[in-house]
KEKENU-502061 format. One line per 10 residues: number of its first residue (from 1); for each residue x, y, z of C-alpha. Coordinates in Angstrom, 2 decimals. Example, Ala and Ser with C-alpha at 12.3 -4.5 7.8 and 13.67 -1.06 7.14 Angstrom:
<keses>
1 = 12.30:-4.50:7.80; 13.67:-1.06:7.14
</keses>
This chain:
<keses>
1 = 129.61:39.71:127.39; 130.63:40.77:130.88; 127.87:41.33:133.40; 128.98:43.95:135.87; 127.33:44.67:139.19; 127.48:47.97:141.11; 130.64:48.43:143.13; 130.29:47.60:146.83; 133.53:47.63:148.80; 133.73:45.41:151.88
11 = 135.48:46.49:155.06; 138.43:44.17:154.64; 139.13:46.05:151.40; 138.09:49.46:152.70; 141.22:51.24:153.79; 140.54:53.26:156.94; 141.91:53.74:160.38; 140.94:50.27:161.53; 142.71:48.46:158.68; 146.31:47.27:158.93
21 = 148.31:49.02:156.22; 151.73:48.94:154.72; 153.75:52.16:154.73; 153.85:54.35:151.67; 157.09:54.31:149.73; 158.47:56.48:146.94; 158.09:55.01:143.48; 159.70:57.11:140.74; 163.34:57.26:141.83; 163.24:53.75:143.25
31 = 161.90:52.31:140.02; 164.81:53.79:138.11; 167.26:52.06:140.46; 165.91:48.58:139.53; 166.12:47.14:143.05; 166.79:43.44:143.53; 163.61:41.37:143.72; 163.48:39.17:146.85; 163.02:35.53:145.85; 162.91:32.11:147.46
41 = 161.52:31.06:150.84; 161.09:33.69:153.53; 159.76:33.96:157.08; 157.56:36.94:157.80; 155.05:38.09:160.38; 151.41:37.69:159.34; 148.43:39.18:161.13; 145.77:36.64:162.16; 142.42:36.82:163.94; 142.05:37.71:167.59
51 = 138.51:37.14:168.94; 136.47:39.86:170.60; 137.35:40.14:174.28; 133.72:39.80:175.34; 133.16:36.57:173.39; 130.62:38.14:171.02; 130.36:37.36:167.33; 132.95:39.30:165.28; 131.69:42.06:163.05; 132.63:45.31:161.43
61 = 130.77:48.07:159.69; 131.18:48.93:156.04; 130.39:52.58:156.64; 130.28:54.76:159.76; 129.30:52.66:162.79; 126.41:53.56:165.07; 127.17:56.15:167.72; 129.38:54.73:170.45; 130.36:51.54:168.59; 133.82:50.73:167.17
71 = 134.35:50.10:163.46; 135.08:46.46:164.32; 134.96:44.46:167.53; 137.86:42.03:167.00; 141.61:42.38:166.86; 144.78:40.96:165.31; 147.58:38.74:166.54; 150.99:38.52:164.87; 152.71:35.21:164.08; 155.89:34.23:162.23
81 = 155.06:32.18:159.14; 157.30:30.39:156.62; 156.28:31.38:153.09; 157.46:29.42:150.03; 158.05:30.91:146.58; 156.11:29.26:143.73; 158.29:30.91:141.07; 159.52:28.14:138.76; 156.85:25.61:139.78; 153.71:27.48:138.83
91 = 152.09:24.49:137.13; 152.08:22.48:140.39; 149.00:24.33:141.68; 145.38:24.51:140.54; 142.09:26.03:141.64; 140.49:22.66:142.37; 143.41:21.20:144.32; 144.81:24.28:146.07; 142.21:27.09:145.63; 144.72:29.19:143.68
101 = 146.18:29.11:140.21; 148.52:31.32:138.18; 148.56:32.48:134.58; 151.57:33.74:132.65; 152.13:35.61:129.39; 148.74:37.32:129.52; 148.46:39.87:126.66; 148.78:43.51:127.62; 145.52:45.09:128.72; 143.83:47.77:126.67
111 = 143.30:49.51:130.01; 146.49:51.37:130.83; 145.72:53.95:133.52; 143.47:52.11:136.00; 142.28:55.43:137.41; 138.67:55.62:136.23; 136.22:53.02:137.58; 133.77:53.38:134.70; 136.53:52.88:132.13; 137.92:49.91:134.03
121 = 134.48:48.28:133.98; 134.10:49.00:130.27; 137.57:47.88:129.14; 139.21:45.65:131.75; 136.19:43.66:132.98; 135.62:41.98:129.58; 139.30:40.98:129.51; 138.97:39.38:132.93; 135.80:37.59:131.90; 137.54:36.14:128.83
131 = 140.50:35.10:130.95; 138.27:33.18:133.38; 136.24:31.53:130.64; 139.42:30.42:128.88; 141.29:29.12:131.92; 138.77:27.94:134.52; 137.37:24.52:133.56; 133.58:24.41:133.49; 133.07:28.16:133.65; 130.29:29.27:131.31
141 = 129.02:32.52:132.78; 130.74:35.34:134.68; 129.35:38.18:136.76; 132.00:40.62:137.93; 130.67:42.44:140.98; 133.53:44.69:142.08; 137.22:45.52:142.03; 139.78:47.14:144.30; 142.89:49.09:143.34; 145.68:49.44:145.90
151 = 148.58:51.84:145.67; 151.40:52.18:148.21; 151.80:55.88:147.56; 151.03:59.00:149.55; 147.37:59.95:149.28; 146.13:56.62:147.89; 142.63:55.72:149.06; 143.57:52.06:149.55; 146.89:50.41:150.25; 147.89:46.74:150.61
161 = 146.12:45.17:153.59; 148.18:43.11:156.00; 145.45:41.05:157.65; 144.87:37.38:156.77; 141.34:36.97:155.43; 139.07:35.34:152.86; 136.80:37.70:150.95; 133.70:35.50:151.08; 132.23:32.44:152.79; 129.94:29.75:151.38
171 = 127.00:31.56:152.96; 127.91:34.97:151.58; 128.64:33.50:148.12; 125.08:32.20:147.92; 123.83:35.53:149.23; 125.77:37.34:146.50; 124.04:35.27:143.84; 120.68:36.27:145.31; 121.76:39.89:145.69; 123.05:40.38:142.14
181 = 120.80:37.97:140.22; 117.60:37.69:142.26; 115.37:36.56:139.39; 117.70:33.69:138.44; 119.10:32.77:141.83; 116.97:29.70:142.53; 118.11:28.11:139.28; 121.74:29.25:139.48; 122.15:27.99:143.03; 121.28:24.48:141.89
191 = 124.45:24.36:139.77; 128.10:25.02:140.55; 129.01:28.58:141.47; 132.33:29.99:142.60; 133.77:33.32:143.62; 137.20:33.89:142.09; 139.44:36.93:142.48; 141.79:37.84:139.65; 144.83:39.68:141.05; 147.63:41.42:139.19
201 = 150.21:44.15:139.81; 149.98:47.45:137.96; 153.64:48.43:138.34; 155.36:45.05:138.26; 157.60:43.40:138.92; 156.45:43.36:142.55; 159.34:44.19:144.85; 157.58:45.22:148.06; 154.30:44.22:149.74; 153.91:40.88:147.92
211 = 150.75:38.85:148.39; 150.86:35.67:150.48; 148.23:32.96:150.01; 147.60:29.65:151.76; 146.94:26.33:150.04; 143.23:25.79:150.65; 143.75:22.06:151.19; 146.00:22.84:154.19; 143.45:25.06:155.91; 141.01:23.44:158.33
221 = 137.48:24.75:158.65; 138.28:25.12:162.34; 140.82:27.79:161.36; 138.10:29.98:159.86; 135.77:32.40:161.59; 132.83:34.07:159.88; 132.84:37.85:160.32; 129.65:39.83:159.85; 130.12:42.73:157.43; 127.33:45.11:158.17
231 = 126.16:47.24:155.26; 123.49:49.88:155.82; 120.94:47.70:154.00; 122.21:44.14:154.47; 124.78:41.97:156.23; 127.50:40.11:154.33; 130.19:37.79:155.61; 133.91:37.25:155.11; 136.25:34.93:156.99; 138.98:35.73:159.47
241 = 141.69:33.14:160.03; 143.33:31.56:163.08; 147.03:30.66:162.73; 147.82:26.97:162.37; 151.23:25.37:161.74; 149.55:22.95:159.30; 148.79:25.78:156.90; 151.08:25.95:153.85; 151.78:29.51:152.77; 153.11:30.70:149.41
251 = 153.87:33.83:147.41; 154.86:34.44:143.77; 158.06:36.45:143.72; 158.41:39.37:141.34; 154.97:39.15:139.76; 154.85:41.07:136.49; 152.06:42.93:134.74; 151.46:40.03:132.34; 150.90:37.52:135.14; 147.65:36.80:136.96
261 = 146.91:35.12:140.27; 143.50:33.46:140.57; 142.28:33.18:144.16; 139.18:31.12:144.87; 137.13:32.38:147.80; 134.22:29.95:147.65; 133.10:26.91:145.66; 129.77:25.09:145.86; 131.16:21.88:144.33; 130.57:19.06:146.87
271 = 133.95:17.40:146.17; 136.43:20.30:146.00; 134.27:22.98:147.57; 135.15:22.17:151.20; 138.79:23.24:150.54; 137.92:25.77:147.85; 138.88:28.91:149.76; 142.25:30.61:150.00; 143.31:32.85:152.90; 145.53:35.67:151.70
281 = 147.24:38.85:152.84; 149.91:41.34:151.87; 153.07:40.94:153.89; 156.31:42.75:154.62; 159.27:40.83:153.22; 162.23:41.62:155.50; 164.55:41.39:152.47; 162.83:44.24:150.65; 165.49:46.75:149.48; 165.29:50.18:151.02
291 = 163.54:52.59:148.68; 161.88:49.81:146.67; 158.82:50.93:144.68; 155.53:50.56:146.53; 153.27:47.88:145.12; 150.27:48.89:143.00; 147.67:46.26:142.11; 144.10:45.52:141.10; 141.93:42.61:142.17; 138.67:41.86:140.37
301 = 136.02:39.72:142.06; 133.74:37.52:140.02; 130.91:35.07:140.43; 131.73:32.15:138.18; 128.95:29.78:137.14; 129.42:26.30:135.74
</keses>
């Protein structure tokens, strides 16, 4: 049975004026035209972390900041990055070795609209839980704590975010266990616990705004910067990312609705945990056909025990 926690969006997923966004694009007419899907290696500009000018610790506010303070105190810097296509070699990557993994031929979801949060939690969350239990070795308990839907259409509350980030850190993963399961936390934190995002398109195949993700084993801890995410009642943490030519970046061209991308954000395992985090971001593929349908997607975030 799926255990669902109340929804709490974090600033990196909260689309507002301080978040880098992709432009809205028409979807109906473009979909009928069946535009060519860009495939193969590509070079694109990705947005990385730029430290606060005053040298202070980076932070942003989940909700309205205190009077006179900005929503966040750090910036972005743009770098050209070579991004490889994993299409055709999906089996070469795994959560333990690379911090990401893909699944194909997933049965159609009983959730079709993805417009009502309560219905998504009731219908789609159990499907995601079953998927993780079936495909993540060792997993024996799942707590899904939130989800985000992104639509590249006029009036959407959230669109694809073009800033390289990791949703959680080792510290915030442990804090999430204590936040959602306070009575069991001491026991659960003695075993293995992971945070895994399950990402899929809603209007695949993806033509525009694909998701790029870095092999966790190619990312140095020195590339990562903890960012305070200040809620009204607590402080969480995500990670911003410095650019590094040693990082290996990938995308999965033309993702369809029956494919899933598993992104590991944190892992307490002492052997694979140190590389068990995957920076990711939406990006603009310069080969995207004009008038291509805007990407729509859902990502579900889960604590995975065992």
